[in-house]
C-alpha positions in Angstrom: 115.1 120.0 77.7 113.9 118.6 81.0 110.8 116.3 81.3 109.3 115.2 84.3 108.9 111.2 84.3 107.4 109.6 87.5 110.2 110.0 90.0 112.7 111.2 87.5 113.7 114.2 85.6 114.5 113.2 82.2 117.3 115.4 80.5 117.2 115.2 76.8 118.9 116.5 73.9 117.0 117.6 70.9 118.0 116.1 67.6 116.5 116.5 64.1 114.5 113.2 64.4 113.3 113.2 68.1 114.6 113.9 71.8 117.2 111.7 73.0 117.6 111.2 77.1 121.1 111.5 77.9 120.9 112.1 81.7 118.3 111.6 84.7 117.7 112.9 88.2 115.9 110.6 90.5 114.2 111.2 93.7 115.6 108.5 96.3 113.7 109.8 99.1 112.1 113.1 100.3 114.9 115.1 100.3 117.6 113.2 98.7 118.1 112.9 94.8 120.7 110.8 92.9 121.8 111.4 89.1 122.7 109.1 86.4 123.5 108.9 82.5 122.8 106.9 79.7 125.8 105.2 78.4 126.5 104.0 74.8 125.0 100.6 75.9 121.9 101.9 77.0 122.3 101.2 80.5 122.1 103.7 83.0 125.3 104.4 85.1 125.1 106.3 88.4 127.0 109.5 88.8 128.7 109.2 92.4 126.9 111.5 94.6 123.7 112.1 96.1 122.0 115.4 97.4 119.4 117.7 97.1 117.8 118.5 93.8 119.7 121.8 93.0 123.0 119.8 93.7 122.0 117.2 91.4 121.0 119.6 88.5 124.7 121.3 89.0 126.3 118.0 89.1 124.7 116.9 86.1 125.5 120.2 84.1 129.2 120.1 85.4 129.8 116.4 84.4 127.9 116.0 81.3 128.0 119.5 80.1 129.3 118.8 76.3 126.8 115.9 76.0 124.2 118.3 76.8 125.1 120.5 73.7 123.5 119.5 70.7 126.2 120.6 68.7 128.7 118.1 70.5 125.8 115.4 70.5 
């Protein structure tokens, strides 16, 4: 599930109790987006690239794919 939140799109995995945010895509300027993931410490760790929104969506899926599957979460 993806939820808009300010200048972010939050990528969430739904479990039995409530959705848990595992990644976010953040608007950095008018054409540039960045992506980060929520580590086990609760901090946001950036992914290494920046690009347009579609590139960042692809990067999140490629890098964090197993974490986006509720069966693996």
